[in-house]
N, C-alpha and C positions, 0 to 999 in steps of 0.2 A: 818475640816481641814485635809489635808493629813498628813501622818507620815513624819517625818523630812527627812529621807533618800530619799524617792521617790520625795519629793518636791525639795530637793537640786539637785538631778540629772536632773529633768525636768527643773530646772532653769539655767542649764549650757548653755553656748553659743553653744556648739557643738550639744547638744540635740535639741535646737531650730532650728538651721540651718538644721540639718538632717531631722527634721519633716517637715520643709518647702520644702525641696527637695523631700521628699516622696510624699507630697501632690501635688507638681508640676508634678511629674511623673504620678500620677494617673489622674490628670487633662489632661495632654497631651495625655495619652493613650486613654482617652474617646473621645477626640476631635482631632484625628490624621489625619483628612482630609486635613487640610491646612498646617500642619507641625508646627504650633505654633510660627511663627516668632515674633509677638508682645508679645507673652507670655514669651519669654526669657528675653525681656526687663523688663517686670513686675516682673519676678523672681529676676533679679539683683537688682531692686529697693526694693523689699521686703526683700532680704537678707541684703542689706545695712541698711534699717530701723531697722531690727532686731538687727544688730550689734551695731548700734548707741544707741538704747534704752537699750540694755544690758549693754553697757558701762556706760550710765547715771545711771542705777539702781545700778551698782557696786560701783560707786563713792558715790552715796547717802547712800548705805549700810555702806560704810567705815566711812562716816561722822556721821551717826547715832550711830554706835557702838563706836565711839570715845566719844560721849556725854553720851550715855547709854551703858556701857560695858556689862550689864546683858542681852542685846538683841543679843549677838553674838550667832552663831550657836553652838550647842553642837558637840563635836568631834564624828565622825562616828565610 
């Protein structure tokens, strides 16, 4: 398992969205012949799915920590 600080940073929404944008940019640069029109729609869908799953995970974490307070993250 990763250490607590790096796991918590990689689990933030901004990190996940930024990583998706970087991967998208690399993908577009490799396939720049057509301009990637449909790829932009796929990007929007992927970003939306990332946001939605992150929100669900956040709600689940809050519910679990209410039941089991010992599972909360330690302060950084």
